[in-house]
VEXMI-999766 format. One line per 8 residues: their letters; for each residue x, y, z of C-alpha. Coordinates in steps of 0.5 Angstrom, whole numbers, plus 500, padded with zeros to 3 digits. Layout:
a = X/Y/Z | ...
% end
This chain:
menntvqr = 805/460/569 | 809/466/567 | 806/469/560 | 809/475/558 | 815/473/553 | 821/477/556 | 820/474/563 | 819/467/560
qkkiveil = 826/467/555 | 829/471/562 | 827/465/566 | 829/460/560 | 836/464/560 | 837/463/568 | 835/456/568 | 840/455/562
tllhegge = 846/460/565 | 845/454/572 | 846/449/568 | 852/451/564 | 855/454/572 | 855/447/575 | 848/447/577 | 844/441/579
feeakrlf = 840/438/573 | 834/437/579 | 835/443/581 | 834/446/575 | 828/441/573 | 824/443/579 | 825/451/577 | 822/449/570
desfdgvd = 817/446/572 | 814/451/577 | 815/457/572 | 812/453/566 | 807/448/563 | 810/448/556 | 816/450/552 | 816/452/545
vseitaae = 822/450/542 | 824/457/539 | 824/460/545 | 830/454/547 | 834/457/542 | 833/464/543 | 835/462/550 | 842/459/547
reliasgl = 842/464/542 | 843/469/548 | 848/465/552 | 852/465/546 | 852/472/544 | 853/473/552 | 860/470/551 | 859/463/551
dpseiqhl = 863/458/547 | 858/455/542 | 862/447/544 | 860/448/551 | 853/448/549 | 854/442/545 | 857/439/551 | 850/440/555
cnvhaavf = 845/440/550 | 842/433/552 | 842/436/559 | 838/442/556 | 833/437/552 | 832/432/558 | 830/439/562 | 825/441/557
kgsirdih = 822/433/555 | 816/433/555 | 814/440/555 | 816/442/548 | 810/445/544 | 807/442/537 | 807/449/534 | 803/450/529
rsnyehey = 803/448/521 | 800/449/514 | 800/442/513 | 801/434/515 | 805/432/509 | 810/429/513 | 805/423/516 | 805/420/509
pghpvhtl = 810/415/508 | 816/417/503 | 816/425/506 | 823/426/508 | 821/427/516 | 816/421/515 | 823/418/514 | 828/419/519
klenrvih = 822/418/524 | 822/410/521 | 830/411/521 | 829/413/528 | 824/407/530 | 829/402/527 | 835/406/531 | 832/406/538
slledeiq = 830/398/536 | 837/396/535 | 839/400/541 | 834/397/545 | 832/390/544 | 838/388/540 | 845/391/542 | 842/392/550
evfdrlak = 839/386/551 | 845/382/547 | 850/386/552 | 847/384/559 | 847/377/556 | 855/378/555 | 856/382/561 | 853/376/565
gdfsqker = 859/371/563 | 855/368/556 | 861/370/552 | 858/366/546 | 853/373/545 | 861/377/542 | 859/375/535 | 853/377/535
lqhalldl = 854/384/540 | 859/385/534 | 854/384/529 | 849/389/532 | 854/394/533 | 856/394/526 | 850/395/524 | 849/401/528
tqidkhya = 854/404/523 | 849/404/517 | 847/411/522 | 852/415/518 | 847/415/512 | 841/417/517 | 846/423/519 | 849/424/513
rketlifs = 843/426/509 | 840/430/516 | 847/433/515 | 847/434/507 | 841/436/506 | 836/438/512 | 842/443/514 | 842/446/508
ymerygit = 835/448/507 | 836/450/515 | 843/455/513 | 838/458/507 | 833/460/512 | 839/464/516 | 839/458/521 | 846/457/522
appkvmwg = 847/455/529 | 842/449/531 | 846/445/525 | 853/446/527 | 851/444/535 | 847/437/532 | 853/436/526 | 858/436/532
vddairaa = 854/431/537 | 853/426/530 | 860/426/528 | 861/425/537 | 856/419/536 | 859/416/529 | 867/416/533 | 864/413/539
ikdvnlyl = 861/407/535 | 868/407/532 | 872/406/538 | 866/400/540 | 868/396/534 | 875/397/535 | 875/396/542 | 870/389/542
ssdkfain = 875/387/537 | 880/385/541 | 881/379/545 | 882/383/552 | 877/387/553 | 873/388/558 | 867/389/561 | 865/395/565
plrekieh = 869/399/559 | 865/396/555 | 859/397/559 | 861/405/559 | 862/406/552 | 856/402/550 | 851/406/555 | 855/413/552
iiteaeem = 852/410/544 | 845/409/547 | 844/414/550 | 847/420/545 | 844/416/541 | 837/416/543 | 839/424/545 | 839/425/538
ifkeeeim = 832/421/536 | 830/426/540 | 832/432/539 | 831/431/531 | 824/429/532 | 822/434/538 | 826/440/536 | 828/440/529
ipmvldvf = 823/438/525 | 818/442/529 | 823/448/528 | 823/446/520 | 816/443/518 | 814/451/520 | 819/454/515 | 820/449/509
sltdwqri = 816/449/503 | 813/442/500 | 818/444/493 | 824/444/499 | 822/437/502 | 821/434/495 | 828/437/493 | 830/433/500
aedsldig = 826/427/498 | 829/427/490 | 836/428/493 | 835/424/499 | 836/418/494 | 844/419/492 | 845/419/499 | 841/413/501
fafipkpl = 837/410/507 | 839/406/515 | 836/401/516 | 830/401/511 | 829/399/504 | 828/405/500 | 822/409/501 | 816/410/497
nwkpskda = 816/416/492 | 813/422/495 | 811/429/492 | 806/434/496 | 799/433/494 | 795/438/491 | 790/441/496 | 797/441/501
laqekdqq = 801/446/495 | 793/450/495 | 794/452/502 | 800/453/503 | 798/459/498 | 793/461/503 | 799/459/509 | 805/463/504
eartqaak = 805/469/511 | 805/465/516 | 811/461/514 | 815/467/512 | 814/470/519 | 817/463/521 | 822/463/517 | 824/470/520
kaadmtaa = 823/469/526 | 827/462/526 | 833/466/523 | 832/471/527 | 833/467/533 | 840/465/531 | 843/472/528 | 847/474/533
isqappit = 850/467/532 | 852/468/525 | 854/474/521 | 851/472/515 | 846/476/512 | 839/471/512 | 837/469/505 | 828/471/506
etehydwq = 823/468/502 | 823/473/497 | 829/471/494 | 830/464/490 | 834/458/493 | 834/454/487 | 839/456/482 | 836/454/477
ddplsegs = 831/460/478 | 837/465/479 | 837/470/473 | 844/467/468 | 850/472/467 | 854/472/462 | 860/466/462 | 855/462/467
ivlptgvl = 855/455/465 | 849/451/467 | 850/444/469 | 845/439/473 | 848/440/479 | 849/447/479 | 852/454/476 | 859/457/474
qlkeltai = 862/462/471 | 867/460/466 | 872/463/470 | 870/459/476 | 870/452/471 | 877/454/468 | 880/455/475 | 877/449/477
fgvlpvdl = 881/444/472 | 888/448/474 | 887/445/480 | 885/439/479 | 890/433/482 | 889/430/476 | 890/430/468 | 884/431/464
tfvnhedr = 883/430/457 | 877/429/452 | 877/425/446 | 870/425/443 | 866/420/439 | 870/421/433 | 877/419/436 | 879/427/436
vrfysegk = 882/430/442 | 876/436/444 | 879/439/450 | 884/437/456 | 886/441/463 | 891/445/463 | 895/444/470 | 901/446/474
nrvfprtn = 904/439/473 | 901/436/467 | 904/429/467 | 904/429/459 | 905/436/456 | 899/438/451 | 899/444/447 | 893/447/444
svigrevi = 896/444/437 | 893/437/440 | 886/440/439 | 882/437/433 | 888/431/432 | 886/423/432 | 888/421/438 | 891/415/435
nchppksm = 896/419/432 | 898/422/440 | 901/416/442 | 907/412/441 | 906/406/435 | 908/401/439 | 902/403/443 | 897/406/437
hmvqkild = 894/398/437 | 891/398/444 | 889/405/444 | 884/403/439 | 883/396/442 | 880/401/449 | 876/407/444 | 873/400/440
dfrsgern = 871/396/446 | 869/403/449 | 865/405/442 | 861/397/442 | 860/397/449 | 864/392/451 | 866/395/457 | 867/403/460
eaefwinl = 874/402/463 | 881/401/462 | 886/403/467 | 894/402/466 | 900/405/471 | 907/406/469 | 913/408/472 | 915/414/469
hgkmiyir = 923/418/470 | 921/416/477 | 914/417/479 | 908/412/479 | 903/415/474 | 896/412/474 | 893/412/467 | 884/411/466
yfaihnpe = 880/411/462 | 872/412/462 | 867/412/456 | 862/416/456 | 854/416/454 | 849/420/454 | 845/420/459 | 839/420/456
ttdylgcl = 841/417/451 | 846/412/451 | 849/415/446 | 857/415/446 | 860/421/446 | 867/420/448 | 873/418/452 | 876/421/457
evtqdite = 883/420/460 | 885/421/467 | 892/421/469 | 895/422/475 | 902/422/479 | 900/417/485 | 907/416/489 | 906/420/493
iqkiqgeh = 899/417/496 | 903/411/495 | 906/413/501 | 900/415/505 | 899/411/512 | 895/412/518 | 890/418/518 | 891/425/519
rllsesn = 884/428/519 | 881/435/518 | 882/437/525 | 890/436/525 | 890/441/521 | 889/446/527 | 895/442/531
% end
């Protein structure tokens, strides 16, 4: 085994280069086994970074990362960490691994088994296979939590490249599941093409489990703080879970928090090391441990507006209201207009003179009674929404009213009117994905 760090790194780059230039997997595996008895996650990622820095298209890393994982599988060392809170139910890592066990079982014990029966001529298994593949679409929530939460914290610490690669693979798996469900719904499906599609999904999803548990998780466990994990656990509830019921509530133990203080220097160094690995890929400067990650901890400047989900400057909030594709009007609990958004093309004109006016007087006499009925129902709690749509000057206008309540006391705060011209929206057909913009 080579002990010199530089030589180890050169050897790993040599092995990966061999793969990217079309070399045989068996040869790469042989070179690795001859040179190493173990490898850290950081060494693999650093080697991939070096390849990208030398001109390799990052998408090629994504394309071949399954091969990378296979070469090093079974040889990735478990790196040191300051606590093992992640082994307790409710911790995001525990939840992710629990979902992975179900995903593995669904793939191997249900989808693969049922397909094998179907392939042998038992076409009564088609419906069961369809149900299993439809059930597999739940994997979207598993990936969404990872992409929205774990990737977000990785990026805060400057770890930018692995999320981009993994997210691309996640999307490819989602697309493959959608494709096989569509293919199987046809009466003209054939066994061999179906086999290829299913084997592809199983391979990719299983490899993603390996990448999550043997590459991503070891990397972030030494970087994320216990507070980070607690916030991830709390925010996970907004996204939901795949294949499992809502996990137990988790909070770090006092002992773990105390131990983490003793390991602060090691965690800071781990964060720096992880950030340095991707510095050549991302031009954005990594956030250091001494900086605030949570907007609630940041000093607020004049004009800052603190909201439960973030902080905005007044000019930012005003600009946001100006580009919304809907017109907003807020009526307070006394049924007086207190706010309206000022978009470029309002459906119904508004001027500052409307502020403070009784909303009932802003409507023609023929509709006053209906407006009052809606407000009375909102105030009594009989209903919380009302909607209408009308033809106005050749346009279809969609009008919705929403009762607004204090989330803590449930007291009635007022009514929000949302008006939208949906004429062009009604014409939409098919799909126009984000990637279409590049065509």
